[in-house]
N, CA, C, O and CB atoms as a CASP TS submission, in Angstrom:
PFRMAT TS
TARGET T0000
AUTHOR 0000-0000-0000
METHOD Language model
MODEL 1
PARENT N/A
ATOM      1  N   MET     1     -13.932  -8.392   2.656  1.00  0.00           N
ATOM      2  CA  MET     1     -13.531  -7.174   3.557  1.00  0.00           C
ATOM      3  C   MET     1     -14.675  -6.131   3.412  1.00  0.00           C
ATOM      4  O   MET     1     -15.104  -5.588   4.430  1.00  0.00           O
ATOM      5  CB  MET     1     -12.035  -6.479   3.091  1.00  0.00           C
ATOM      6  N   ALA     2     -15.190  -5.825   2.184  1.00  0.00           N
ATOM      7  CA  ALA     2     -16.199  -4.740   2.045  1.00  0.00           C
ATOM      8  C   ALA     2     -16.988  -5.079   0.827  1.00  0.00           C
ATOM      9  O   ALA     2     -16.483  -5.570  -0.183  1.00  0.00           O
ATOM     10  CB  ALA     2     -15.548  -3.288   1.925  1.00  0.00           C
ATOM     11  N   TRP     3     -18.323  -4.777   0.978  1.00  0.00           N
ATOM     12  CA  TRP     3     -19.226  -5.001  -0.209  1.00  0.00           C
ATOM     13  C   TRP     3     -19.878  -3.678  -0.452  1.00  0.00           C
ATOM     14  O   TRP     3     -20.531  -3.173   0.461  1.00  0.00           O
ATOM     15  CB  TRP     3     -20.333  -6.167   0.030  1.00  0.00           C
ATOM     16  N   ILE     4     -19.748  -3.026  -1.696  1.00  0.00           N
ATOM     17  CA  ILE     4     -20.325  -1.793  -1.993  1.00  0.00           C
ATOM     18  C   ILE     4     -20.998  -1.948  -3.401  1.00  0.00           C
ATOM     19  O   ILE     4     -20.333  -2.129  -4.422  1.00  0.00           O
ATOM     20  CB  ILE     4     -19.249  -0.652  -1.936  1.00  0.00           C
ATOM     21  N   GLY     5     -22.295  -1.868  -3.382  1.00  0.00           N
ATOM     22  CA  GLY     5     -22.975  -2.052  -4.589  1.00  0.00           C
ATOM     23  C   GLY     5     -22.845  -3.407  -5.179  1.00  0.00           C
ATOM     24  O   GLY     5     -23.195  -4.396  -4.533  1.00  0.00           O
ATOM     25  N   ASP     6     -22.342  -3.499  -6.413  1.00  0.00           N
ATOM     26  CA  ASP     6     -21.946  -4.785  -7.085  1.00  0.00           C
ATOM     27  C   ASP     6     -20.579  -5.110  -6.860  1.00  0.00           C
ATOM     28  O   ASP     6     -20.104  -6.138  -7.342  1.00  0.00           O
ATOM     29  CB  ASP     6     -22.164  -4.755  -8.538  1.00  0.00           C
ATOM     30  N   TYR     7     -19.864  -4.278  -6.132  1.00  0.00           N
ATOM     31  CA  TYR     7     -18.347  -4.489  -5.897  1.00  0.00           C
ATOM     32  C   TYR     7     -17.978  -5.023  -4.557  1.00  0.00           C
ATOM     33  O   TYR     7     -18.426  -4.528  -3.523  1.00  0.00           O
ATOM     34  CB  TYR     7     -17.594  -3.185  -6.062  1.00  0.00           C
ATOM     35  N   GLU     8     -17.131  -6.068  -4.578  1.00  0.00           N
ATOM     36  CA  GLU     8     -16.639  -6.612  -3.349  1.00  0.00           C
ATOM     37  C   GLU     8     -15.126  -6.552  -3.256  1.00  0.00           C
ATOM     38  O   GLU     8     -14.425  -7.007  -4.160  1.00  0.00           O
ATOM     39  CB  GLU     8     -17.104  -8.009  -3.197  1.00  0.00           C
ATOM     40  N   ILE     9     -14.618  -5.991  -2.160  1.00  0.00           N
ATOM     41  CA  ILE     9     -13.095  -5.955  -1.892  1.00  0.00           C
ATOM     42  C   ILE     9     -12.754  -7.227  -1.155  1.00  0.00           C
ATOM     43  O   ILE     9     -13.274  -7.505  -0.074  1.00  0.00           O
ATOM     44  CB  ILE     9     -12.627  -4.647  -1.002  1.00  0.00           C
ATOM     45  N   ARG    10     -11.924  -7.943  -1.723  1.00  0.00           N
ATOM     46  CA  ARG    10     -11.484  -9.304  -1.127  1.00  0.00           C
ATOM     47  C   ARG    10     -10.015  -9.184  -0.875  1.00  0.00           C
ATOM     48  O   ARG    10      -9.229  -8.456  -1.482  1.00  0.00           O
ATOM     49  CB  ARG    10     -11.786 -10.588  -2.121  1.00  0.00           C
ATOM     50  N   MET    11      -9.734 -10.090   0.214  1.00  0.00           N
ATOM     51  CA  MET    11      -8.323 -10.274   0.633  1.00  0.00           C
ATOM     52  C   MET    11      -8.009 -11.706   0.584  1.00  0.00           C
ATOM     53  O   MET    11      -8.649 -12.491   1.284  1.00  0.00           O
ATOM     54  CB  MET    11      -8.047  -9.721   2.043  1.00  0.00           C
ATOM     55  N   GLN    12      -7.110 -12.086  -0.159  1.00  0.00           N
ATOM     56  CA  GLN    12      -6.773 -13.493  -0.388  1.00  0.00           C
ATOM     57  C   GLN    12      -5.235 -13.819  -0.060  1.00  0.00           C
ATOM     58  O   GLN    12      -4.384 -12.937  -0.180  1.00  0.00           O
ATOM     59  CB  GLN    12      -7.101 -13.846  -1.891  1.00  0.00           C
ATOM     60  N   ALA    13      -4.938 -15.013   0.324  1.00  0.00           N
ATOM     61  CA  ALA    13      -3.572 -15.359   0.506  1.00  0.00           C
ATOM     62  C   ALA    13      -2.801 -15.332  -0.869  1.00  0.00           C
ATOM     63  O   ALA    13      -3.275 -15.815  -1.897  1.00  0.00           O
ATOM     64  CB  ALA    13      -3.487 -16.747   1.177  1.00  0.00           C
ATOM     65  N   ALA    14      -1.613 -14.744  -0.794  1.00  0.00           N
ATOM     66  CA  ALA    14      -0.749 -14.621  -2.053  1.00  0.00           C
ATOM     67  C   ALA    14      -0.261 -15.875  -2.400  1.00  0.00           C
ATOM     68  O   ALA    14       0.052 -16.692  -1.534  1.00  0.00           O
ATOM     69  CB  ALA    14       0.424 -13.690  -1.913  1.00  0.00           C
ATOM     70  N   ALA    15      -0.162 -16.116  -3.660  1.00  0.00           N
ATOM     71  CA  ALA    15       0.531 -17.264  -4.189  1.00  0.00           C
ATOM     72  C   ALA    15       2.062 -17.141  -4.008  1.00  0.00           C
ATOM     73  O   ALA    15       2.649 -16.090  -4.267  1.00  0.00           O
ATOM     74  CB  ALA    15       0.179 -17.438  -5.662  1.00  0.00           C
ATOM     75  N   PRO    16       2.682 -18.239  -3.560  1.00  0.00           N
ATOM     76  CA  PRO    16       4.159 -18.291  -3.368  1.00  0.00           C
ATOM     77  C   PRO    16       4.871 -18.002  -4.657  1.00  0.00           C
ATOM     78  O   PRO    16       4.448 -18.442  -5.726  1.00  0.00           O
ATOM     79  CB  PRO    16       4.607 -19.666  -2.831  1.00  0.00           C
ATOM     80  N   THR    17       5.954 -17.260  -4.559  1.00  0.00           N
ATOM     81  CA  THR    17       6.756 -16.892  -5.660  1.00  0.00           C
ATOM     82  C   THR    17       8.265 -17.321  -5.488  1.00  0.00           C
ATOM     83  O   THR    17       8.620 -17.861  -4.441  1.00  0.00           O
ATOM     84  CB  THR    17       6.633 -15.404  -5.856  1.00  0.00           C
ATOM     85  N   ASN    18       9.045 -17.109  -6.392  1.00  0.00           N
ATOM     86  CA  ASN    18      10.460 -17.442  -6.200  1.00  0.00           C
ATOM     87  C   ASN    18      11.315 -16.306  -5.694  1.00  0.00           C
ATOM     88  O   ASN    18      12.535 -16.454  -5.619  1.00  0.00           O
ATOM     89  CB  ASN    18      11.028 -17.924  -7.467  1.00  0.00           C
ATOM     90  N   ALA    19      10.724 -15.170  -5.342  1.00  0.00           N
ATOM     91  CA  ALA    19      11.279 -14.003  -4.857  1.00  0.00           C
ATOM     92  C   ALA    19      11.792 -14.256  -3.447  1.00  0.00           C
ATOM     93  O   ALA    19      11.316 -15.143  -2.738  1.00  0.00           O
ATOM     94  CB  ALA    19      10.287 -12.892  -4.913  1.00  0.00           C
ATOM     95  N   VAL    20      12.833 -13.407  -3.041  1.00  0.00           N
ATOM     96  CA  VAL    20      13.331 -13.578  -1.696  1.00  0.00           C
ATOM     97  C   VAL    20      12.315 -13.131  -0.634  1.00  0.00           C
ATOM     98  O   VAL    20      12.126 -13.773   0.399  1.00  0.00           O
ATOM     99  CB  VAL    20      14.619 -12.811  -1.535  1.00  0.00           C
ATOM    100  N   GLU    21      11.665 -11.986  -0.947  1.00  0.00           N
ATOM    101  CA  GLU    21      10.656 -11.512  -0.149  1.00  0.00           C
ATOM    102  C   GLU    21       9.161 -11.995  -0.648  1.00  0.00           C
ATOM    103  O   GLU    21       8.671 -11.681  -1.733  1.00  0.00           O
ATOM    104  CB  GLU    21      10.805  -9.992  -0.124  1.00  0.00           C
ATOM    105  N   GLN    22       8.575 -12.759   0.276  1.00  0.00           N
ATOM    106  CA  GLN    22       7.173 -13.284  -0.111  1.00  0.00           C
ATOM    107  C   GLN    22       6.096 -12.419   0.225  1.00  0.00           C
ATOM    108  O   GLN    22       6.047 -11.888   1.334  1.00  0.00           O
ATOM    109  CB  GLN    22       6.868 -14.567   0.523  1.00  0.00           C
ATOM    110  N   PRO    23       5.173 -12.226  -0.704  1.00  0.00           N
ATOM    111  CA  PRO    23       3.938 -11.345  -0.386  1.00  0.00           C
ATOM    112  C   PRO    23       3.179 -12.066   0.586  1.00  0.00           C
ATOM    113  O   PRO    23       3.165 -13.295   0.650  1.00  0.00           O
ATOM    114  CB  PRO    23       3.013 -11.014  -1.639  1.00  0.00           C
ATOM    115  N   LEU    24       2.440 -11.166   1.473  1.00  0.00           N
ATOM    116  CA  LEU    24       1.581 -11.736   2.538  1.00  0.00           C
ATOM    117  C   LEU    24       0.133 -12.085   2.015  1.00  0.00           C
ATOM    118  O   LEU    24      -0.467 -13.110   2.340  1.00  0.00           O
ATOM    119  CB  LEU    24       1.485 -10.711   3.732  1.00  0.00           C
ATOM    120  N   PHE    25      -0.364 -11.104   1.157  1.00  0.00           N
ATOM    121  CA  PHE    25      -1.679 -11.350   0.622  1.00  0.00           C
ATOM    122  C   PHE    25      -1.907 -10.441  -0.553  1.00  0.00           C
ATOM    123  O   PHE    25      -1.084  -9.576  -0.852  1.00  0.00           O
ATOM    124  CB  PHE    25      -2.755 -11.151   1.683  1.00  0.00           C
ATOM    125  N   THR    26      -3.028 -10.636  -1.223  1.00  0.00           N
ATOM    126  CA  THR    26      -3.498  -9.756  -2.308  1.00  0.00           C
ATOM    127  C   THR    26      -4.828  -9.053  -1.916  1.00  0.00           C
ATOM    128  O   THR    26      -5.658  -9.697  -1.275  1.00  0.00           O
ATOM    129  CB  THR    26      -3.690 -10.584  -3.624  1.00  0.00           C
ATOM    130  N   ILE    27      -5.046  -7.899  -2.233  1.00  0.00           N
ATOM    131  CA  ILE    27      -6.289  -7.302  -2.076  1.00  0.00           C
ATOM    132  C   ILE    27      -6.772  -7.011  -3.556  1.00  0.00           C
ATOM    133  O   ILE    27      -6.016  -6.518  -4.393  1.00  0.00           O
ATOM    134  CB  ILE    27      -6.192  -6.004  -1.145  1.00  0.00           C
ATOM    135  N   GLY    28      -8.130  -7.364  -3.824  1.00  0.00           N
ATOM    136  CA  GLY    28      -8.592  -7.140  -5.109  1.00  0.00           C
ATOM    137  C   GLY    28     -10.104  -6.689  -5.065  1.00  0.00           C
ATOM    138  O   GLY    28     -10.811  -6.916  -4.083  1.00  0.00           O
ATOM    139  N   MET    29     -10.513  -6.091  -6.096  1.00  0.00           N
ATOM    140  CA  MET    29     -12.004  -5.617  -6.098  1.00  0.00           C
ATOM    141  C   MET    29     -12.589  -6.412  -7.261  1.00  0.00           C
ATOM    142  O   MET    29     -12.072  -6.380  -8.378  1.00  0.00           O
ATOM    143  CB  MET    29     -12.212  -3.908  -6.322  1.00  0.00           C
ATOM    144  N   PHE    30     -13.716  -7.150  -6.967  1.00  0.00           N
ATOM    145  CA  PHE    30     -14.398  -7.984  -7.885  1.00  0.00           C
ATOM    146  C   PHE    30     -15.769  -7.425  -8.115  1.00  0.00           C
ATOM    147  O   PHE    30     -16.543  -7.146  -7.199  1.00  0.00           O
ATOM    148  CB  PHE    30     -14.455  -9.402  -7.395  1.00  0.00           C
ATOM    149  N   ASP    31     -16.025  -7.276  -9.401  1.00  0.00           N
ATOM    150  CA  ASP    31     -17.388  -6.800  -9.902  1.00  0.00           C
ATOM    151  C   ASP    31     -18.302  -7.949 -10.049  1.00  0.00           C
ATOM    152  O   ASP    31     -18.069  -8.803 -10.905  1.00  0.00           O
ATOM    153  CB  ASP    31     -17.293  -6.058 -11.272  1.00  0.00           C
ATOM    154  N   HIS    32     -19.384  -8.029  -9.227  1.00  0.00           N
ATOM    155  CA  HIS    32     -20.347  -9.154  -9.408  1.00  0.00           C
ATOM    156  C   HIS    32     -21.202  -9.090 -10.542  1.00  0.00           C
ATOM    157  O   HIS    32     -21.661 -10.111 -11.054  1.00  0.00           O
ATOM    158  CB  HIS    32     -21.182  -9.281  -8.301  1.00  0.00           C
ATOM    159  N   ASP    33     -21.443  -7.937 -10.963  1.00  0.00           N
ATOM    160  CA  ASP    33     -22.329  -7.709 -12.143  1.00  0.00           C
ATOM    161  C   ASP    33     -21.624  -8.242 -13.410  1.00  0.00           C
ATOM    162  O   ASP    33     -22.248  -8.944 -14.206  1.00  0.00           O
ATOM    163  CB  ASP    33     -22.680  -6.153 -12.309  1.00  0.00           C
ATOM    164  N   ALA    34     -20.247  -7.893 -13.618  1.00  0.00           N
ATOM    165  CA  ALA    34     -19.517  -8.344 -14.768  1.00  0.00           C
ATOM    166  C   ALA    34     -18.796  -9.713 -14.543  1.00  0.00           C
ATOM    167  O   ALA    34     -18.246 -10.341 -15.447  1.00  0.00           O
ATOM    168  CB  ALA    34     -18.516  -7.280 -15.151  1.00  0.00           C
ATOM    169  N   GLN    35     -18.858 -10.094 -13.275  1.00  0.00           N
ATOM    170  CA  GLN    35     -18.086 -11.401 -12.869  1.00  0.00           C
ATOM    171  C   GLN    35     -16.677 -11.387 -13.293  1.00  0.00           C
ATOM    172  O   GLN    35     -16.201 -12.298 -13.971  1.00  0.00           O
ATOM    173  CB  GLN    35     -18.729 -12.675 -13.490  1.00  0.00           C
ATOM    174  N   CYS    36     -15.973 -10.319 -12.882  1.00  0.00           N
ATOM    175  CA  CYS    36     -14.555 -10.259 -13.135  1.00  0.00           C
ATOM    176  C   CYS    36     -13.901  -9.286 -12.141  1.00  0.00           C
ATOM    177  O   CYS    36     -14.546  -8.384 -11.606  1.00  0.00           O
ATOM    178  CB  CYS    36     -14.281  -9.832 -14.598  1.00  0.00           C
ATOM    179  N   PHE    37     -12.582  -9.504 -11.911  1.00  0.00           N
ATOM    180  CA  PHE    37     -11.775  -8.648 -11.058  1.00  0.00           C
ATOM    181  C   PHE    37     -11.480  -7.308 -11.884  1.00  0.00           C
ATOM    182  O   PHE    37     -11.134  -7.341 -13.065  1.00  0.00           O
ATOM    183  CB  PHE    37     -10.396  -9.420 -10.610  1.00  0.00           C
ATOM    184  N   ILE    38     -11.644  -6.167 -11.179  1.00  0.00           N
ATOM    185  CA  ILE    38     -11.378  -4.818 -11.718  1.00  0.00           C
ATOM    186  C   ILE    38      -9.926  -4.530 -11.515  1.00  0.00           C
ATOM    187  O   ILE    38      -9.244  -4.096 -12.443  1.00  0.00           O
ATOM    188  CB  ILE    38     -12.262  -3.720 -11.038  1.00  0.00           C
ATOM    189  N   ASP    39      -9.411  -4.770 -10.270  1.00  0.00           N
ATOM    190  CA  ASP    39      -8.094  -4.449  -9.924  1.00  0.00           C
ATOM    191  C   ASP    39      -7.636  -5.248  -8.717  1.00  0.00           C
ATOM    192  O   ASP    39      -8.436  -5.717  -7.908  1.00  0.00           O
ATOM    193  CB  ASP    39      -7.981  -3.001  -9.682  1.00  0.00           C
ATOM    194  N   SER    40      -6.349  -5.382  -8.628  1.00  0.00           N
ATOM    195  CA  SER    40      -5.778  -6.150  -7.411  1.00  0.00           C
ATOM    196  C   SER    40      -4.342  -5.676  -7.206  1.00  0.00           C
ATOM    197  O   SER    40      -3.680  -5.105  -8.073  1.00  0.00           O
ATOM    198  CB  SER    40      -5.803  -7.794  -7.630  1.00  0.00           C
ATOM    199  N   GLN    41      -3.930  -5.964  -5.990  1.00  0.00           N
ATOM    200  CA  GLN    41      -2.566  -5.492  -5.623  1.00  0.00           C
ATOM    201  C   GLN    41      -1.986  -6.490  -4.615  1.00  0.00           C
ATOM    202  O   GLN    41      -2.607  -6.891  -3.631  1.00  0.00           O
ATOM    203  CB  GLN    41      -2.596  -4.008  -5.006  1.00  0.00           C
ATOM    204  N   VAL    42      -0.751  -6.851  -4.943  1.00  0.00           N
ATOM    205  CA  VAL    42      -0.043  -7.809  -4.066  1.00  0.00           C
ATOM    206  C   VAL    42       0.580  -6.978  -2.901  1.00  0.00           C
ATOM    207  O   VAL    42       1.179  -5.936  -3.171  1.00  0.00           O
ATOM    208  CB  VAL    42       1.096  -8.640  -4.889  1.00  0.00           C
ATOM    209  N   CYS    43       0.460  -7.394  -1.658  1.00  0.00           N
ATOM    210  CA  CYS    43       0.806  -6.702  -0.548  1.00  0.00           C
ATOM    211  C   CYS    43       1.846  -7.486   0.312  1.00  0.00           C
ATOM    212  O   CYS    43       1.700  -8.658   0.658  1.00  0.00           O
ATOM    213  CB  CYS    43      -0.414  -6.384   0.196  1.00  0.00           C
ATOM    214  N   TYR    44       2.886  -6.714   0.606  1.00  0.00           N
ATOM    215  CA  TYR    44       4.015  -7.288   1.445  1.00  0.00           C
ATOM    216  C   TYR    44       3.961  -7.000   2.922  1.00  0.00           C
ATOM    217  O   TYR    44       4.681  -7.628   3.699  1.00  0.00           O
ATOM    218  CB  TYR    44       5.319  -6.772   0.952  1.00  0.00           C
ATOM    219  N   SER    45       3.119  -6.058   3.333  1.00  0.00           N
ATOM    220  CA  SER    45       2.880  -5.703   4.750  1.00  0.00           C
ATOM    221  C   SER    45       1.478  -5.316   4.924  1.00  0.00           C
ATOM    222  O   SER    45       0.732  -5.084   3.972  1.00  0.00           O
ATOM    223  CB  SER    45       3.785  -4.576   5.225  1.00  0.00           C
ATOM    224  N   LEU    46       1.112  -5.247   6.220  1.00  0.00           N
ATOM    225  CA  LEU    46      -0.181  -4.793   6.597  1.00  0.00           C
ATOM    226  C   LEU    46      -0.501  -3.262   6.211  1.00  0.00           C
ATOM    227  O   LEU    46      -1.593  -2.877   5.794  1.00  0.00           O
ATOM    228  CB  LEU    46      -0.306  -5.002   8.088  1.00  0.00           C
ATOM    229  N   ALA    47       0.562  -2.502   6.407  1.00  0.00           N
ATOM    230  CA  ALA    47       0.355  -1.050   6.008  1.00  0.00           C
ATOM    231  C   ALA    47       0.166  -0.898   4.542  1.00  0.00           C
ATOM    232  O   ALA    47      -0.588  -0.021   4.121  1.00  0.00           O
ATOM    233  CB  ALA    47       1.545  -0.176   6.432  1.00  0.00           C
ATOM    234  N   GLU    48       0.839  -1.741   3.690  1.00  0.00           N
ATOM    235  CA  GLU    48       0.636  -1.703   2.315  1.00  0.00           C
ATOM    236  C   GLU    48      -0.754  -2.183   1.948  1.00  0.00           C
ATOM    237  O   GLU    48      -1.363  -1.667   1.011  1.00  0.00           O
ATOM    238  CB  GLU    48       1.664  -2.491   1.645  1.00  0.00           C
ATOM    239  N   GLY    49      -1.276  -3.195   2.696  1.00  0.00           N
ATOM    240  CA  GLY    49      -2.638  -3.609   2.389  1.00  0.00           C
ATOM    241  C   GLY    49      -3.633  -2.656   2.739  1.00  0.00           C
ATOM    242  O   GLY    49      -4.662  -2.609   2.064  1.00  0.00           O
ATOM    243  N   ALA    50      -3.448  -1.806   3.810  1.00  0.00           N
ATOM    244  CA  ALA    50      -4.446  -0.734   4.342  1.00  0.00           C
ATOM    245  C   ALA    50      -4.447   0.363   3.276  1.00  0.00           C
ATOM    246  O   ALA    50      -5.473   0.990   3.015  1.00  0.00           O
ATOM    247  CB  ALA    50      -4.007  -0.097   5.859  1.00  0.00           C
ATOM    248  N   VAL    51      -3.344   0.572   2.698  1.00  0.00           N
ATOM    249  CA  VAL    51      -3.287   1.682   1.566  1.00  0.00           C
ATOM    250  C   VAL    51      -4.094   1.140   0.286  1.00  0.00           C
ATOM    251  O   VAL    51      -4.863   1.871  -0.338  1.00  0.00           O
ATOM    252  CB  VAL    51      -1.633   2.031   1.110  1.00  0.00           C
ATOM    253  N   ALA    52      -3.881  -0.066  -0.017  1.00  0.00           N
ATOM    254  CA  ALA    52      -4.495  -0.786  -1.121  1.00  0.00           C
ATOM    255  C   ALA    52      -6.022  -0.790  -0.850  1.00  0.00           C
ATOM    256  O   ALA    52      -6.787  -0.507  -1.772  1.00  0.00           O
ATOM    257  CB  ALA    52      -3.903  -2.272  -1.256  1.00  0.00           C
ATOM    258  N   PHE    53      -6.469  -1.086   0.323  1.00  0.00           N
ATOM    259  CA  PHE    53      -7.873  -1.225   0.618  1.00  0.00           C
ATOM    260  C   PHE    53      -8.523   0.157   0.482  1.00  0.00           C
ATOM    261  O   PHE    53      -9.595   0.280  -0.110  1.00  0.00           O
ATOM    262  CB  PHE    53      -8.094  -1.828   2.043  1.00  0.00           C
ATOM    263  N   GLU    54      -7.867   1.214   1.035  1.00  0.00           N
ATOM    264  CA  GLU    54      -8.381   2.513   0.847  1.00  0.00           C
ATOM    265  C   GLU    54      -8.467   3.056  -0.575  1.00  0.00           C
ATOM    266  O   GLU    54      -9.425   3.745  -0.924  1.00  0.00           O
ATOM    267  CB  GLU    54      -7.608   3.374   1.607  1.00  0.00           C
ATOM    268  N   SER    55      -7.528   2.765  -1.341  1.00  0.00           N
ATOM    269  CA  SER    55      -7.647   3.052  -2.806  1.00  0.00           C
ATOM    270  C   SER    55      -8.641   2.333  -3.501  1.00  0.00           C
ATOM    271  O   SER    55      -9.220   2.905  -4.425  1.00  0.00           O
ATOM    272  CB  SER    55      -6.449   2.803  -3.478  1.00  0.00           C
ATOM    273  N   LEU    56      -8.930   1.181  -3.208  1.00  0.00           N
ATOM    274  CA  LEU    56     -10.105   0.408  -3.749  1.00  0.00           C
ATOM    275  C   LEU    56     -11.423   1.073  -3.349  1.00  0.00           C
ATOM    276  O   LEU    56     -12.333   1.298  -4.147  1.00  0.00           O
ATOM    277  CB  LEU    56     -10.089  -1.079  -3.223  1.00  0.00           C
ATOM    278  N   LEU    57     -11.447   1.358  -2.087  1.00  0.00           N
ATOM    279  CA  LEU    57     -12.739   1.984  -1.628  1.00  0.00           C
ATOM    280  C   LEU    57     -13.038   3.380  -2.321  1.00  0.00           C
ATOM    281  O   LEU    57     -14.188   3.804  -2.436  1.00  0.00           O
ATOM    282  CB  LEU    57     -12.683   2.186  -0.051  1.00  0.00           C
ATOM    283  N   LEU    58     -12.040   3.990  -2.726  1.00  0.00           N
ATOM    284  CA  LEU    58     -12.204   5.309  -3.405  1.00  0.00           C
ATOM    285  C   LEU    58     -12.679   5.044  -4.774  1.00  0.00           C
ATOM    286  O   LEU    58     -13.350   5.889  -5.367  1.00  0.00           O
ATOM    287  CB  LEU    58     -10.883   6.143  -3.441  1.00  0.00           C
ATOM    288  N   ILE    59     -12.356   3.880  -5.321  1.00  0.00           N
ATOM    289  CA  ILE    59     -12.807   3.518  -6.732  1.00  0.00           C
ATOM    290  C   ILE    59     -14.317   3.006  -6.612  1.00  0.00           C
ATOM    291  O   ILE    59     -15.192   3.347  -7.408  1.00  0.00           O
ATOM    292  CB  ILE    59     -11.800   2.318  -7.416  1.00  0.00           C
ATOM    293  N   ALA    60     -14.508   2.211  -5.607  1.00  0.00           N
ATOM    294  CA  ALA    60     -15.843   1.470  -5.472  1.00  0.00           C
ATOM    295  C   ALA    60     -17.002   2.465  -5.107  1.00  0.00           C
ATOM    296  O   ALA    60     -18.100   2.435  -5.662  1.00  0.00           O
ATOM    297  CB  ALA    60     -15.738   0.319  -4.317  1.00  0.00           C
ATOM    298  N   GLU    61     -16.662   3.313  -4.160  1.00  0.00           N
ATOM    299  CA  GLU    61     -17.784   4.185  -3.633  1.00  0.00           C
ATOM    300  C   GLU    61     -18.432   5.012  -4.638  1.00  0.00           C
ATOM    301  O   GLU    61     -19.660   4.958  -4.704  1.00  0.00           O
ATOM    302  CB  GLU    61     -17.307   5.089  -2.579  1.00  0.00           C
ATOM    303  N   PRO    62     -17.736   5.833  -5.496  1.00  0.00           N
ATOM    304  CA  PRO    62     -18.402   6.688  -6.440  1.00  0.00           C
ATOM    305  C   PRO    62     -19.141   5.851  -7.606  1.00  0.00           C
ATOM    306  O   PRO    62     -20.213   6.187  -8.108  1.00  0.00           O
ATOM    307  CB  PRO    62     -17.340   7.673  -7.040  1.00  0.00           C
ATOM    308  N   VAL    63     -18.412   4.732  -7.946  1.00  0.00           N
ATOM    309  CA  VAL    63     -19.017   3.850  -9.028  1.00  0.00           C
ATOM    310  C   VAL    63     -20.251   3.208  -8.590  1.00  0.00           C
ATOM    311  O   VAL    63     -21.200   3.139  -9.372  1.00  0.00           O
ATOM    312  CB  VAL    63     -18.063   2.763  -9.471  1.00  0.00           C
ATOM    313  N   ALA    64     -20.331   2.684  -7.293  1.00  0.00           N
ATOM    314  CA  ALA    64     -21.465   2.049  -6.775  1.00  0.00           C
ATOM    315  C   ALA    64     -22.659   2.917  -6.584  1.00  0.00           C
ATOM    316  O   ALA    64     -23.783   2.415  -6.554  1.00  0.00           O
ATOM    317  CB  ALA    64     -21.130   1.453  -5.567  1.00  0.00           C
ATOM    318  N   GLY    65     -22.451   4.312  -6.442  1.00  0.00           N
ATOM    319  CA  GLY    65     -23.460   5.296  -6.321  1.00  0.00           C
ATOM    320  C   GLY    65     -24.112   5.606  -7.590  1.00  0.00           C
ATOM    321  O   GLY    65     -25.196   6.186  -7.534  1.00  0.00           O
ATOM    322  N   THR    66     -23.562   5.275  -8.849  1.00  0.00           N
ATOM    323  CA  THR    66     -24.188   5.643 -10.028  1.00  0.00           C
ATOM    324  C   THR    66     -24.959   4.497 -10.600  1.00  0.00           C
ATOM    325  O   THR    66     -24.543   3.339 -10.561  1.00  0.00           O
ATOM    326  CB  THR    66     -23.217   6.150 -10.971  1.00  0.00           C
ATOM    327  N   PRO    67     -26.197   4.890 -11.179  1.00  0.00           N
ATOM    328  CA  PRO    67     -27.065   3.757 -11.794  1.00  0.00           C
ATOM    329  C   PRO    67     -26.408   3.061 -12.923  1.00  0.00           C
ATOM    330  O   PRO    67     -25.669   3.677 -13.692  1.00  0.00           O
ATOM    331  CB  PRO    67     -28.411   4.297 -12.319  1.00  0.00           C
ATOM    332  N   HIS    68     -26.653   1.796 -13.048  1.00  0.00           N
ATOM    333  CA  HIS    68     -26.038   0.935 -14.249  1.00  0.00           C
ATOM    334  C   HIS    68     -26.797   1.115 -15.519  1.00  0.00           C
ATOM    335  O   HIS    68     -26.448   0.517 -16.537  1.00  0.00           O
ATOM    336  CB  HIS    68     -26.042  -0.638 -13.928  1.00  0.00           C
TER
END
């Protein structure tokens, strides 16, 4: 969805659960330098996904602007 510095914000299909309400997808931020996920959120609606995406952008943008 977005690539900022070493960080990539990804959207993936959610794994099925035994819950009555099934998640639609997950949004997560991957650090390519460290080769690990920094954060992720399970989303049950597009609106929830939009909020998750915006919150990850707020994390990634200041971090990507600083030297390693």
